[in-house]
Legacy VTK file of the C-alpha trace (Angstrom):
# vtk DataFile Version 3.0
C-alpha trace
ASCII
DATASET POLYDATA
POINTS 524 float
-13.967 -47.429 -25.541
-14.379 -44.216 -23.527
-16.057 -42.210 -26.342
-19.757 -41.536 -25.992
-22.195 -39.437 -28.008
-19.358 -37.896 -30.074
-20.581 -34.552 -31.478
-19.381 -32.995 -34.740
-17.142 -29.915 -34.496
-17.426 -26.823 -36.711
-14.716 -28.064 -39.078
-16.556 -31.314 -39.704
-14.354 -33.573 -37.535
-15.729 -35.717 -34.743
-14.982 -34.398 -31.233
-14.708 -36.775 -28.310
-16.769 -36.245 -25.180
-14.558 -36.051 -22.085
-15.274 -38.718 -19.455
-14.507 -37.842 -15.825
-12.309 -40.495 -14.226
-10.438 -41.238 -10.995
-7.094 -42.994 -10.870
-5.983 -45.457 -8.201
-2.246 -46.074 -7.700
-0.500 -48.282 -5.153
2.938 -49.569 -4.310
4.167 -51.774 -1.470
7.650 -50.327 -0.886
9.796 -47.425 -2.036
12.044 -49.920 -3.857
9.267 -51.312 -6.027
9.823 -51.440 -9.752
6.696 -49.453 -10.572
6.393 -46.365 -8.419
3.157 -44.469 -8.150
4.642 -41.805 -10.416
5.340 -44.342 -13.159
1.858 -45.754 -12.791
0.368 -42.274 -13.037
2.344 -41.588 -16.249
0.979 -44.718 -17.937
-2.540 -43.936 -16.725
-2.254 -40.355 -18.038
-1.248 -41.603 -21.480
-4.151 -44.073 -21.460
-6.556 -41.308 -20.405
-5.380 -39.023 -23.186
-5.835 -41.725 -25.823
-9.280 -42.718 -24.566
-10.723 -39.296 -23.801
-10.691 -39.436 -19.993
-10.150 -36.478 -17.695
-8.559 -37.490 -14.400
-10.358 -35.481 -11.750
-9.372 -37.419 -8.618
-6.447 -39.508 -7.394
-6.564 -42.225 -4.741
-3.049 -43.260 -3.673
-1.843 -45.964 -1.292
1.933 -45.645 -0.961
3.872 -48.269 0.951
0.774 -50.470 1.346
0.535 -54.177 0.725
-2.065 -55.363 -1.742
-2.839 -58.526 0.230
-5.957 -57.132 1.827
-8.143 -54.043 2.033
-6.961 -53.358 5.574
-4.536 -50.451 5.788
-5.300 -49.266 2.251
-7.238 -46.204 3.283
-7.400 -44.702 -0.202
-8.954 -47.801 -1.743
-11.342 -47.982 1.209
-12.267 -44.356 0.571
-12.740 -45.067 -3.133
-15.112 -47.970 -2.401
-16.960 -45.862 0.191
-17.363 -42.975 -2.280
-18.747 -45.391 -4.851
-21.187 -46.997 -2.423
-22.313 -43.658 -0.984
-22.908 -42.344 -4.507
-20.612 -39.365 -3.828
-18.161 -40.201 -6.622
-18.043 -37.362 -9.177
-16.555 -39.579 -11.892
-17.768 -42.469 -14.021
-14.583 -44.487 -14.576
-11.661 -45.768 -12.477
-8.217 -46.098 -14.033
-5.709 -48.561 -12.541
-2.249 -49.467 -13.827
-2.836 -53.241 -13.834
-4.640 -56.035 -12.006
-1.905 -56.415 -9.374
-2.131 -52.718 -8.397
-5.840 -53.236 -7.637
-4.677 -55.911 -5.237
-2.857 -59.174 -4.644
-5.756 -60.650 -2.696
-5.243 -64.266 -1.692
-8.858 -64.912 -2.636
-9.292 -63.794 -6.250
-13.038 -63.436 -5.611
-12.312 -60.597 -3.184
-10.617 -58.621 -5.937
-13.577 -59.317 -8.225
-16.006 -58.281 -5.474
-14.568 -54.771 -5.122
-14.630 -54.325 -8.881
-18.231 -55.562 -8.916
-19.188 -52.892 -6.358
-17.894 -50.243 -8.753
-19.581 -51.774 -11.785
-22.881 -52.109 -9.921
-22.751 -48.367 -9.228
-22.267 -47.646 -12.927
-18.499 -47.097 -12.854
-16.137 -49.009 -15.136
-12.660 -50.120 -14.047
-9.902 -49.853 -16.685
-6.553 -51.647 -16.344
-4.377 -49.315 -18.383
-1.233 -51.455 -18.795
-2.956 -54.777 -19.469
-3.245 -56.277 -22.941
-6.980 -56.895 -22.666
-10.038 -54.659 -22.658
-12.024 -54.964 -19.435
-15.260 -55.125 -21.405
-16.884 -58.189 -19.847
-16.165 -60.416 -22.846
-15.332 -64.089 -22.320
-11.663 -63.649 -23.206
-11.294 -60.606 -20.931
-12.995 -62.424 -18.043
-10.749 -65.479 -18.375
-7.538 -63.461 -18.671
-8.501 -61.189 -15.785
-9.275 -64.176 -13.562
-5.877 -65.668 -14.368
-4.159 -62.345 -13.659
-5.881 -62.100 -10.276
-4.813 -65.632 -9.351
-1.261 -64.939 -10.533
-1.109 -61.730 -8.497
-2.061 -63.643 -5.347
0.339 -66.488 -6.159
3.207 -64.028 -6.591
2.733 -62.857 -2.992
2.591 -66.444 -1.718
5.815 -67.389 -3.509
7.540 -64.216 -2.344
6.440 -64.889 1.242
8.025 -68.354 1.137
11.281 -67.012 -0.303
11.526 -64.175 2.220
10.747 -66.521 5.133
13.407 -68.995 3.971
15.990 -66.212 3.751
15.108 -64.886 7.195
15.380 -68.367 8.728
18.850 -68.781 7.218
20.029 -65.471 8.702
18.613 -66.445 12.110
20.603 -69.697 12.064
23.700 -67.673 11.204
23.131 -65.616 14.343
21.778 -62.356 12.916
18.880 -60.391 14.369
15.757 -60.035 12.227
13.740 -56.896 12.974
12.177 -55.528 16.136
13.648 -53.440 18.978
16.501 -54.867 21.023
14.673 -54.741 24.336
15.644 -53.433 27.763
19.292 -54.090 28.633
20.268 -54.872 25.034
21.312 -52.888 21.979
21.290 -53.548 18.242
24.741 -53.411 16.670
25.476 -53.142 12.961
28.086 -55.455 11.432
29.163 -56.101 7.863
28.741 -59.386 6.012
31.975 -60.686 7.618
30.801 -59.691 11.129
33.137 -56.724 11.193
31.831 -54.104 13.667
30.378 -50.893 12.255
28.162 -48.948 14.661
25.417 -49.177 17.268
21.921 -48.557 15.927
19.715 -46.124 17.815
15.982 -46.727 18.141
14.332 -46.240 14.765
17.597 -46.506 12.797
17.999 -49.188 10.145
20.843 -50.609 8.112
21.551 -48.822 4.843
23.409 -51.584 2.948
21.712 -54.808 1.953
24.791 -56.832 2.927
24.943 -55.379 6.455
23.614 -57.432 9.361
22.417 -56.745 12.923
23.354 -58.521 16.136
22.464 -57.938 19.792
25.001 -56.701 22.361
24.710 -55.834 26.075
23.325 -52.381 26.765
24.412 -49.836 29.390
25.618 -51.403 32.678
22.773 -49.722 34.596
20.168 -51.442 32.413
21.973 -54.785 32.630
21.941 -54.505 36.424
18.179 -53.862 36.403
17.706 -57.057 34.364
19.786 -58.954 36.950
17.642 -57.470 39.743
14.456 -58.582 38.003
15.716 -62.163 37.876
16.893 -62.061 41.507
13.556 -60.727 42.727
11.667 -63.351 40.731
13.872 -66.415 41.343
15.324 -65.825 44.809
12.624 -63.708 46.441
9.716 -65.347 44.544
8.092 -61.971 43.921
5.411 -61.911 41.152
5.862 -59.826 38.016
3.315 -57.186 38.987
5.069 -56.591 42.325
8.462 -56.331 40.601
7.024 -53.763 38.205
5.643 -51.777 41.148
9.040 -51.785 42.885
10.861 -50.476 39.821
8.209 -47.825 39.211
8.430 -46.658 42.833
12.186 -46.186 42.359
11.587 -44.119 39.219
13.192 -46.688 36.907
11.654 -46.555 33.434
11.408 -49.263 30.787
13.257 -49.137 27.461
10.360 -47.096 26.050
10.708 -44.467 28.766
7.479 -45.342 30.544
6.464 -47.251 33.700
6.896 -51.001 33.915
3.942 -53.373 33.624
3.461 -57.019 34.475
3.723 -57.858 30.756
7.043 -56.026 30.273
8.576 -57.818 33.276
7.271 -61.165 32.053
8.790 -60.539 28.627
12.257 -60.107 30.167
11.822 -63.287 32.215
10.793 -65.432 29.248
12.765 -64.131 26.243
15.763 -66.277 25.360
17.674 -63.346 23.865
18.812 -62.508 27.416
20.816 -65.760 27.488
22.146 -65.113 23.971
19.770 -67.313 21.965
18.411 -66.140 18.620
14.844 -67.446 18.253
12.502 -66.778 15.336
9.093 -67.912 14.022
7.421 -68.188 17.403
4.583 -66.132 15.933
3.456 -66.300 12.299
1.734 -63.417 10.529
2.052 -64.457 6.912
0.159 -62.810 4.070
-1.678 -60.474 6.463
-3.569 -63.372 8.031
-4.275 -63.772 11.734
-1.314 -64.099 14.065
-0.612 -67.726 14.956
1.468 -68.975 17.889
3.639 -71.748 16.452
4.589 -74.851 18.466
8.238 -74.997 19.643
9.175 -77.589 16.992
8.552 -74.929 14.318
10.762 -72.307 15.953
13.994 -71.398 14.184
16.881 -70.880 16.556
20.614 -70.368 16.993
21.736 -70.945 20.590
24.576 -68.792 21.884
24.363 -66.369 18.963
24.790 -63.254 21.139
26.609 -62.348 24.332
24.376 -63.358 27.245
23.554 -60.872 30.010
21.678 -63.388 32.223
23.222 -66.529 33.639
21.635 -69.625 32.090
20.978 -71.214 35.499
19.019 -68.141 36.562
17.039 -68.152 33.311
16.174 -71.863 33.576
15.164 -71.425 37.215
12.786 -68.647 36.158
11.279 -70.907 33.493
10.699 -73.687 36.033
8.881 -71.272 38.330
6.693 -70.043 35.481
5.964 -73.601 34.327
5.105 -74.766 37.838
2.844 -71.788 38.264
1.048 -72.510 35.014
1.097 -76.309 35.106
-2.158 -77.940 34.129
-4.149 -79.286 37.042
-6.871 -81.852 36.571
-10.458 -80.728 37.092
-10.591 -82.557 40.400
-7.343 -80.962 41.626
-8.729 -77.520 40.831
-11.986 -78.257 42.658
-10.074 -79.643 45.662
-8.076 -76.406 45.916
-11.250 -74.357 45.577
-12.962 -76.430 48.299
-9.992 -75.924 50.623
-10.083 -72.154 50.005
-13.830 -72.092 50.689
-13.320 -73.956 53.965
-10.610 -71.462 54.979
-12.329 -68.214 53.916
-16.005 -69.112 54.133
-16.777 -67.393 50.815
-15.334 -67.129 47.316
-14.737 -64.502 44.667
-12.321 -63.941 41.825
-10.376 -61.474 43.968
-10.022 -63.956 46.846
-8.738 -66.631 44.442
-6.198 -64.324 42.815
-4.768 -63.241 46.176
-3.526 -66.786 46.900
0.025 -67.043 45.498
0.161 -70.850 45.167
-3.290 -71.183 43.631
-4.266 -71.047 39.932
-5.770 -67.735 38.912
-9.506 -67.128 38.715
-9.231 -67.106 34.906
-8.075 -70.744 35.064
-11.302 -71.760 36.817
-13.325 -69.597 34.438
-11.834 -71.210 31.312
-11.914 -74.765 32.675
-15.493 -74.770 33.959
-17.053 -72.132 31.723
-17.530 -69.565 34.499
-16.621 -68.968 38.118
-20.256 -69.420 39.129
-20.217 -72.939 37.647
-17.011 -73.736 39.580
-18.634 -72.420 42.768
-21.639 -74.691 42.215
-19.390 -77.739 41.842
-17.898 -77.159 45.311
-21.276 -76.397 46.852
-20.992 -72.626 47.135
-23.820 -70.305 46.069
-22.852 -66.610 46.007
-25.481 -64.178 47.215
-25.308 -62.268 43.933
-24.203 -62.797 40.337
-20.534 -61.835 40.215
-19.982 -62.598 36.531
-20.496 -59.019 35.354
-18.227 -57.622 38.083
-15.485 -60.176 37.474
-15.528 -59.621 33.718
-15.212 -55.870 34.148
-12.402 -56.322 36.654
-10.501 -58.544 34.239
-10.957 -56.014 31.437
-9.767 -53.175 33.641
-6.655 -55.187 34.447
-6.116 -55.777 30.726
-6.417 -52.093 29.772
-2.898 -50.945 30.872
-1.250 -53.729 28.862
-3.270 -52.852 25.753
-2.394 -49.163 26.056
1.270 -50.007 26.626
1.301 -52.141 23.475
-0.271 -49.306 21.473
2.371 -46.886 22.754
5.124 -49.362 21.910
3.846 -49.916 18.359
3.556 -46.168 17.718
7.126 -45.514 18.832
8.465 -48.447 16.816
6.765 -46.912 13.775
8.592 -43.652 14.457
5.702 -41.674 15.922
5.805 -39.499 19.042
3.167 -40.099 21.700
2.436 -38.797 25.194
-0.026 -40.279 27.657
-2.001 -38.375 30.258
-1.460 -40.256 33.512
-4.932 -39.343 34.811
-7.181 -39.678 31.757
-5.065 -42.139 29.663
-5.663 -39.835 26.675
-2.946 -40.246 24.037
-1.537 -37.227 22.193
0.161 -38.383 18.995
2.729 -36.365 17.043
1.157 -33.228 18.580
-1.424 -33.615 15.813
-4.363 -35.621 17.136
-5.604 -37.371 20.253
-6.778 -40.923 20.787
-8.454 -42.915 23.531
-8.247 -46.692 23.958
-11.333 -48.423 25.346
-11.977 -52.119 25.879
-15.507 -53.162 24.957
-17.155 -56.091 26.743
-19.146 -58.663 24.752
-22.723 -59.022 25.987
-25.142 -61.803 25.045
-28.777 -60.773 24.675
-31.644 -62.929 26.026
-32.278 -64.021 22.423
-28.708 -65.280 22.096
-27.327 -62.407 19.996
-24.013 -60.678 20.649
-23.778 -56.962 21.328
-21.034 -54.468 22.211
-21.610 -51.006 23.684
-18.858 -48.449 22.995
-19.037 -45.416 25.266
-17.582 -42.259 23.685
-15.940 -39.819 26.087
-17.828 -36.586 25.479
-15.667 -34.818 28.046
-12.255 -35.564 26.541
-13.535 -35.647 22.931
-10.639 -37.738 21.516
-10.176 -37.392 17.762
-10.139 -41.198 17.457
-11.575 -43.757 19.856
-9.775 -47.087 19.534
-12.435 -49.611 20.556
-10.896 -52.996 21.409
-13.823 -55.361 20.881
-13.582 -58.536 22.987
-14.731 -61.956 21.872
-17.467 -63.971 23.542
-15.133 -65.151 26.317
-14.217 -61.525 27.144
-10.621 -62.702 27.428
-9.406 -62.538 23.813
-9.577 -59.658 21.343
-12.063 -60.110 18.494
-11.207 -57.016 16.399
-10.747 -53.252 16.564
-12.845 -50.235 15.593
-11.205 -46.867 14.885
-14.069 -44.459 15.541
-13.475 -40.831 14.493
-15.072 -38.132 16.622
-16.037 -36.082 13.565
-18.298 -38.874 12.324
-19.638 -40.336 15.554
-19.043 -37.758 18.284
-22.649 -36.577 18.326
-23.618 -39.861 19.994
-22.690 -40.740 23.578
-22.310 -44.381 22.662
-22.174 -46.710 19.691
-23.902 -50.086 19.754
-22.270 -52.823 17.701
-23.473 -56.208 16.510
-21.363 -58.916 14.792
-22.143 -57.234 11.444
-22.928 -53.502 11.285
-23.050 -52.503 7.640
-20.595 -50.430 5.631
-21.130 -47.191 7.596
-19.675 -48.699 10.782
-17.673 -51.674 9.539
-15.599 -49.313 7.404
-13.877 -48.516 10.696
-13.334 -52.205 11.631
-9.870 -53.808 11.482
-8.449 -57.188 12.493
-5.275 -55.597 13.887
-4.115 -52.142 14.944
-1.820 -51.856 11.942
-4.091 -49.253 10.326
-4.005 -47.086 13.464
-0.216 -47.349 13.702
-0.004 -46.318 10.034
-1.862 -43.110 10.935
0.903 -42.243 13.399
3.810 -43.053 11.098
5.932 -40.011 10.196
6.860 -39.624 6.517
9.754 -37.516 5.276
8.632 -34.912 2.731
11.157 -33.440 0.320
11.231 -29.651 0.198
10.003 -28.095 -3.016
12.685 -26.612 -5.244
LINES 1 525
524 0 1 2 3 4 5 6 7 8 9 10 11 12 13 14 15 16 17 18 19 20 21 22 23 24 25 26 27 28 29 30 31 32 33 34 35 36 37 38 39 40 41 42 43 44 45 46 47 48 49 50 51 52 53 54 55 56 57 58 59 60 61 62 63 64 65 66 67 68 69 70 71 72 73 74 75 76 77 78 79 80 81 82 83 84 85 86 87 88 89 90 91 92 93 94 95 96 97 98 99 100 101 102 103 104 105 106 107 108 109 110 111 112 113 114 115 116 117 118 119 120 121 122 123 124 125 126 127 128 129 130 131 132 133 134 135 136 137 138 139 140 141 142 143 144 145 146 147 148 149 150 151 152 153 154 155 156 157 158 159 160 161 162 163 164 165 166 167 168 169 170 171 172 173 174 175 176 177 178 179 180 181 182 183 184 185 186 187 188 189 190 191 192 193 194 195 196 197 198 199 200 201 202 203 204 205 206 207 208 209 210 211 212 213 214 215 216 217 218 219 220 221 222 223 224 225 226 227 228 229 230 231 232 233 234 235 236 237 238 239 240 241 242 243 244 245 246 247 248 249 250 251 252 253 254 255 256 257 258 259 260 261 262 263 264 265 266 267 268 269 270 271 272 273 274 275 276 277 278 279 280 281 282 283 284 285 286 287 288 289 290 291 292 293 294 295 296 297 298 299 300 301 302 303 304 305 306 307 308 309 310 311 312 313 314 315 316 317 318 319 320 321 322 323 324 325 326 327 328 329 330 331 332 333 334 335 336 337 338 339 340 341 342 343 344 345 346 347 348 349 350 351 352 353 354 355 356 357 358 359 360 361 362 363 364 365 366 367 368 369 370 371 372 373 374 375 376 377 378 379 380 381 382 383 384 385 386 387 388 389 390 391 392 393 394 395 396 397 398 399 400 401 402 403 404 405 406 407 408 409 410 411 412 413 414 415 416 417 418 419 420 421 422 423 424 425 426 427 428 429 430 431 432 433 434 435 436 437 438 439 440 441 442 443 444 445 446 447 448 449 450 451 452 453 454 455 456 457 458 459 460 461 462 463 464 465 466 467 468 469 470 471 472 473 474 475 476 477 478 479 480 481 482 483 484 485 486 487 488 489 490 491 492 493 494 495 496 497 498 499 500 501 502 503 504 505 506 507 508 509 510 511 512 513 514 515 516 517 518 519 520 521 522 523
């Protein structure tokens, strides 16, 4: 019960002492059965009966309960509890599922334990048990946590099955159309309705979306890309440079990159195929590239804008370029290049069109220096640091382009300074994207050094932390200037404690959520 040290009033009745409490409410979608308002009503009734005064509200609207990531209010609640800045002694939640549908029930228990350890009690206001630590309450709560996680797993399977069925029927499932294509709305009988602009969605559950050819000018650019790649054998980066020099912009209204050209050359939607499940991101876990036998497809679902022979020719070129050589074949090519040039470097290797890239040698033999040793070449200096930095600099434009694309898909407005790469988002805050190299200390530890731009002073520094190979992304840190701007740099280890790891995320979903625009109803 929430009644402590009850004093006696002047009329002889017992008065209840008011307990300061915070409420936490959450919902996943606007169509959810229990809105945050309904949750707050039940919590208010519970508080009145038990003698609580709600002094603070933490609300996560439109947030999944599968993980802590993206739930900024719950993160703030946990941080307030751990920092001992909470000015309340109880936390009121509608039920166990609103606290979270964590796939590991122990994770849900862990966050509650943090609160209890700090002297705060968590009350589940709509549950039929008292969260008093008794055996029965512990058993029931454990079952509720497991059931909450199982509900999400079952729902994920059902939704995935439904999406696969619609793909096989030839309907588009989410995502922008892409350059040269447009999304078109049809009814359940495929009757035409209207073209969907970027950011628009269907309003009826029975409506469906298909892909149709876009403006003739865009379709012609797609044809040119294939001609330059297949007939002229020009690499993607050179094609992007040609289009940029002509002033032709991508579908997002920004310059072309190697990645955006490659996407057009490899996506089957340009020959009319509807392909789904190439990448899995179920239950907020890590993204997984599925093998082709797990893809769900419907060939010829849409009107093609690229001739199939051209598309297949492009795929053969890409496959030949990326075919797997044996170790000896790679070393033979490297030996021949050494005999021709007299010296080797990553730049020299990458300039040869018919030769595997320097990254291929790096991944196959562990490092370029090791590959050099195997062909009898000893560079006069250690190029590993230079080559790693060069690779990361080449990666930076693609990372920034992906961030811009995600923000616009989420409905945000973003501009990019061509000189500084500083992003201005919704005319509200600025952000800078930096790629952070992984460095191994002499003792074998891993360290990352994030340099904060004290000249530009971005409101948020998006630190893309690379893994040990400095080729794949490990995670992301969203570093606010207000908290960390007094330092010129931030040094990170694999684990950094709550003060820094509060800003760590596995994906950039949390950052994109910051940029999402939300319609606010005008007050009456």
